[in-house]
C-alpha positions as CSV (number, residue, x, y, z in Angstrom):
1,P,79.7,-46.8,42.0
2,Y,79.6,-47.5,45.7
3,A,76.9,-50.2,45.3
4,Y,79.1,-51.9,42.7
5,T,82.0,-51.9,45.2
6,V,79.9,-53.5,48.0
7,S,78.6,-56.0,45.5
8,L,82.1,-57.0,44.5
9,H,83.0,-57.3,48.2
10,L,80.1,-59.7,48.7
11,A,81.1,-61.7,45.7
12,D,84.6,-62.0,47.1
13,I,83.3,-63.2,50.5
14,W,81.2,-65.8,48.7
15,A,84.3,-67.0,46.7
16,E,86.6,-67.0,49.7
17,A,84.0,-68.9,51.8
18,Y,83.6,-71.5,49.2
19,G,87.3,-71.9,48.5
20,G,88.0,-72.0,52.2
21,R,85.4,-74.7,52.9
22,K,87.0,-76.9,50.2
23,G,90.5,-76.4,51.7
24,A,92.4,-78.8,53.8
25,D,91.2,-77.1,57.0
26,A,87.6,-77.1,55.9
27,G,87.4,-73.3,56.3
28,A,88.8,-72.9,59.8
29,A,91.3,-70.2,58.6
30,F,88.5,-68.4,56.7
31,L,86.3,-68.3,59.9
32,S,89.1,-67.2,62.2
33,T,90.6,-64.4,60.1
34,R,89.1,-63.5,56.7
35,L,85.4,-63.6,57.7
36,K,86.1,-61.1,60.5
37,D,88.0,-58.9,58.1
38,W,85.2,-58.9,55.6
39,L,82.5,-58.3,58.3
40,D,84.5,-55.2,59.3
41,V,84.5,-53.9,55.7
42,L,80.7,-54.5,55.3
43,E,79.8,-53.0,58.7
44,K,81.8,-49.9,58.0
45,G,80.1,-49.5,54.7
46,I,76.7,-49.5,56.3
47,E,77.8,-47.0,58.9
48,L,79.2,-44.6,56.3
49,K,75.9,-44.5,54.5
50,G,73.6,-44.5,57.5
51,G,70.1,-46.0,57.5
52,K,68.7,-49.5,58.0
53,F,70.1,-51.0,54.8
54,F,73.4,-50.7,52.9
55,F,72.3,-47.5,51.1
56,G,69.9,-45.9,53.6
57,D,66.4,-46.8,54.5
58,N,65.4,-48.4,51.2
59,V,66.3,-52.0,50.3
60,S,68.5,-52.4,47.2
61,F,69.9,-55.3,45.1
62,V,73.0,-55.3,47.3
63,D,70.9,-56.1,50.4
64,F,69.5,-59.1,48.6
65,Q,73.0,-60.1,47.6
66,A,74.1,-59.8,51.2
67,L,71.2,-62.0,52.2
68,N,72.4,-64.6,49.7
69,V,75.9,-64.5,51.2
70,Y,74.5,-64.9,54.7
71,N,72.5,-67.9,53.7
72,V,75.5,-69.5,52.0
73,L,77.7,-68.9,55.0
74,A,75.1,-70.3,57.3
75,F,74.8,-73.4,55.1
76,M,78.5,-74.0,54.7
77,Y,79.7,-73.0,58.2
78,G,76.7,-73.2,60.3
79,K,76.6,-71.7,63.8
80,A,80.1,-70.4,63.7
81,A,79.4,-68.0,60.8
82,V,75.9,-67.1,62.0
83,D,77.4,-66.2,65.4
84,A,80.2,-64.1,63.9
85,I,77.6,-62.1,61.9
86,S,75.1,-61.8,64.7
87,Q,77.8,-60.1,66.9
88,R,77.9,-57.2,64.4
89,K,75.3,-54.7,65.4
90,R,74.9,-53.3,61.9
91,L,74.8,-56.7,60.1
92,S,72.4,-58.6,62.3
């Protein structure tokens, strides 16, 4: 159940990032507010479970989904998104 929750969070991040990029401000609001909020949620989830990955020391499908979201954010928002993620100890 928890993996499903994190998976849905990742899908929401992807959707908001895409929608934000298509918006009138080209995603500036997403980068300044929503991305930070979502990174808080993801980082806290990793801390709750402990380990190197989302669910301990073994990689799961959620980790691959997170990698996809990272690549999408890096593609759509470039250095701004990569820098925001890299500032998070548990996500970088």
